[in-house]
ZAMARGU-4260 file (C-alpha; in steps of 0.2 Angstrom, whole numbers, plus 5000, padded with zeros to 4 digits):
<rodrens>
0) 5117/4526/5646 | 5124/4539/5657 | 5127/4558/5650 | 5145/4554/5649 | 5143/4539/5638
5) 5131/4549/5626 | 5142/4562/5624 | 5156/4551/5621 | 5145/4541/5607 | 5140/4559/5598
10) 5158/4563/5598 | 5162/4547/5589 | 5148/4548/5577 | 5153/4566/5573 | 5171/4561/5570
15) 5164/4547/5559 | 5153/4560/5549 | 5169/4570/5546 | 5178/4556/5540 | 5164/4551/5527
20) 5163/4568/5521 | 5182/4570/5519 | 5182/4554/5510 | 5167/4560/5499 | 5177/4576/5495
25) 5193/4567/5491 | 5184/4555/5480 | 5174/4570/5471 | 5192/4578/5468 | 5199/4562/5462
30) 5185/4559/5450 | 5186/4577/5444 | 5205/4576/5441 | 5201/4559/5431 | 5189/4567/5421
35) 5199/4583/5416 | 5213/4571/5413 | 5202/4560/5401 | 5196/4576/5393 | 5214/4583/5389
40) 5219/4566/5383 | 5204/4565/5372 | 5207/4582/5365 | 5226/4578/5362 | 5221/4561/5353
45) 5209/4570/5342 | 5222/4583/5338 | 5235/4570/5334 | 5222/4561/5323 | 5216/4577/5313
50) 5235/4581/5312 | 5238/4565/5304 | 5223/4566/5292 | 5229/4584/5287 | 5247/4578/5284
55) 5242/4564/5273 | 5230/4575/5263 | 5244/4587/5261 | 5255/4575/5254 | 5242/4567/5243
60) 5240/4585/5236 | 5258/4586/5232 | 5258/4569/5223 | 5242/4574/5213 | 5250/4591/5209
65) 5266/4581/5201 | 5254/4571/5190 | 5243/4586/5185 | 5259/4595/5179 | 5262/4581/5167
70) 5243/4578/5162 | 5241/4580/5143 | 5223/4586/5145 | 5222/4604/5146 | 5207/4603/5157
75) 5216/4594/5170 | 5234/4602/5168 | 5240/4613/5181 | 5251/4628/5179 | 5266/4631/5189
80) 5263/4650/5190 | 5256/4652/5206 | 5238/4649/5203 | 5228/4643/5217 | 5220/4627/5216
85) 5206/4620/5230 | 5202/4602/5234 | 5191/4594/5246 | 5192/4576/5254 | 5178/4573/5267
90) 5179/4586/5281 | 5197/4592/5275 | 5200/4606/5263 | 5215/4608/5254 | 5224/4622/5244
95) 5239/4620/5232 | 5249/4632/5223 | 5264/4627/5211 | 5278/4639/5207 | 5291/4635/5194
100) 5308/4636/5200 | 5314/4643/5184 | 5303/4658/5186 | 5314/4662/5202 | 5332/4669/5203
105) 5347/4657/5206 | 5355/4664/5222 | 5371/4656/5218 | 5371/4664/5200 | 5364/4681/5204
110) 5375/4697/5203 | 5374/4709/5218 | 5365/4721/5207 | 5351/4708/5205 | 5351/4703/5222
115) 5349/4722/5228 | 5335/4725/5215 | 5325/4711/5222 | 5328/4718/5240 | 5321/4734/5234
120) 5306/4726/5226 | 5302/4718/5242 | 5301/4735/5251 | 5317/4739/5258 | 5325/4757/5256
125) 5339/4760/5246 | 5351/4760/5260 | 5344/4745/5270 | 5344/4735/5253 | 5362/4740/5250
130) 5368/4733/5268 | 5356/4717/5266 | 5364/4714/5248 | 5383/4715/5256 | 5378/4704/5270
135) 5370/4690/5257 | 5386/4693/5245 | 5398/4691/5260 | 5391/4674/5266 | 5389/4667/5249
140) 5406/4672/5244 | 5416/4670/5260 | 5418/4689/5261 | 5425/4692/5244 | 5413/4701/5232
145) 5413/4693/5214 | 5400/4693/5200 | 5392/4677/5205 | 5391/4669/5222 | 5394/4652/5213
150) 5412/4656/5211 | 5415/4654/5229 | 5404/4640/5233 | 5388/4649/5236 | 5373/4644/5246
155) 5371/4625/5249 | 5353/4628/5254 | 5340/4642/5254 | 5337/4641/5273 | 5355/4648/5275
160) 5348/4664/5272 | 5341/4663/5290 | 5359/4663/5296 | 5365/4678/5287 | 5370/4691/5299
165) 5359/4707/5300 | 5344/4699/5289 | 5327/4702/5298 | 5317/4686/5299 | 5301/4695/5291
170) 5313/4698/5276 | 5319/4681/5275 | 5302/4675/5273 | 5299/4687/5258 | 5315/4681/5250
175) 5314/4663/5251 | 5299/4661/5237 | 5310/4672/5226 | 5326/4662/5225 | 5331/4646/5220
180) 5346/4634/5218 | 5338/4622/5205 | 5338/4632/5190 | 5353/4635/5179 | 5345/4644/5166
185) 5340/4662/5164 | 5323/4666/5173 | 5308/4663/5165 | 5297/4679/5166 | 5281/4669/5162
190) 5282/4661/5178 | 5291/4674/5189 | 5284/4682/5205 | 5280/4700/5204 | 5295/4705/5215
195) 5307/4695/5203 | 5298/4704/5188 | 5302/4721/5197 | 5320/4716/5200 | 5324/4709/5181
200) 5314/4722/5171 | 5316/4737/5181 | 5298/4742/5179 | 5287/4747/5194 | 5275/4735/5205
205) 5259/4742/5195 | 5267/4737/5179 | 5273/4721/5184 | 5257/4715/5192 | 5247/4719/5176
210) 5259/4709/5165 | 5259/4694/5177 | 5240/4695/5177 | 5240/4695/5158 | 5250/4680/5158
215) 5238/4671/5170 | 5223/4676/5160 | 5230/4669/5144 | 5219/4656/5136 | 5232/4649/5124
220) 5250/4643/5126 | 5254/4649/5110 | 5272/4660/5114 | 5268/4671/5098 | 5254/4679/5107
225) 5262/4688/5123 | 5259/4704/5132 | 5273/4716/5130 | 5287/4713/5142 | 5290/4729/5152
230) 5306/4739/5150 | 5323/4730/5150 | 5324/4711/5150 | 5337/4700/5160 | 5327/4684/5158
235) 5317/4674/5145 | 5298/4670/5142 | 5293/4651/5140 | 5276/4644/5145 | 5283/4627/5147
240) 5289/4622/5165 | 5306/4618/5170 | 5311/4603/5178 | 5310/4609/5195 | 5295/4616/5205
245) 5289/4620/5222 | 5272/4615/5227 | 5264/4622/5243 | 5250/4612/5250 | 5239/4617/5264
250) 5226/4604/5273 | 5214/4611/5285 | 5203/4599/5294 | 5185/4607/5298 | 5188/4616/5314
255) 5204/4607/5318 | 5222/4605/5312 | 5230/4614/5298 | 5246/4606/5291 | 5256/4616/5277
260) 5270/4608/5267 | 5282/4615/5255 | 5291/4604/5244 | 5303/4606/5229 | 5303/4592/5216
265) 5314/4587/5201 | 5302/4580/5188 | 5310/4565/5180 | 5307/4557/5163 | 5321/4544/5163
270) 5318/4528/5152 | 5314/4514/5165 | 5313/4525/5180 | 5298/4521/5189 | 5298/4537/5199
275) 5290/4552/5192 | 5299/4565/5202 | 5314/4567/5216 | 5312/4577/5232 | 5326/4589/5233
280) 5318/4600/5248 | 5305/4595/5260 | 5299/4608/5272 | 5284/4609/5285 | 5279/4628/5286
285) 5266/4625/5299 | 5256/4612/5310 | 5243/4621/5320 | 5225/4621/5327 | 5214/4633/5319
290) 5196/4634/5327 | 5189/4643/5311 | 5182/4633/5296
</rodrens>
């Protein structure tokens, strides 16, 4: 073989080697991309699976809470006073709280004074509370201030508070658990959150917290044995729940997805009606990943 032929052969072999190396590199890149894609899809599938598990666990807890509220056995019956209950289903941990809607203030029946008292109870300064009150009343009355928002149609849903001009989102989050649209009677102080107690009695936070703790610590539902109500009273006191309750259920899969549902139910006892309750408000507060326990 001549020197020229040998040189040409070597050149061809070098080109072939380069092609093989490029092919191997491309194959490695492709395989890496496929592996990454498979891993991402696996994570997404696992997240979706955990989300479904957590959601059904939260929904199941809501159904159980509705049953426990009507339980005749004191050991099984749950209270609608904000007490925290914990459950576990396999690798899913669930927490449940129940709040009697009768323990809240009806937004469509509240006077401007009571609304301002609530705003001050959640931490607003007097001038801030006055401005926020005027914004809420203006929205609910169409701009005309009256003794009751209901006289002008009022709010059709609590979520309308998000649309009231000038209300900070952080403030709205604080107000939503304190107002209701599903209780027509006076506020039941036995099931009222502390800011509601402050707004209706005029007492300070420490006094109202002590009163609420004393109610929760009771060992009997005998209404003849009650802690003294602080200051003036704009509500009533009754241990029996009203027909409407709000249940907050949070389900957390170990090291994975957490789903929180807030549902308002109207409990029913109509003869021949197979449904124990009717859902009037269903709100998903969160559905996220938590790498903790």
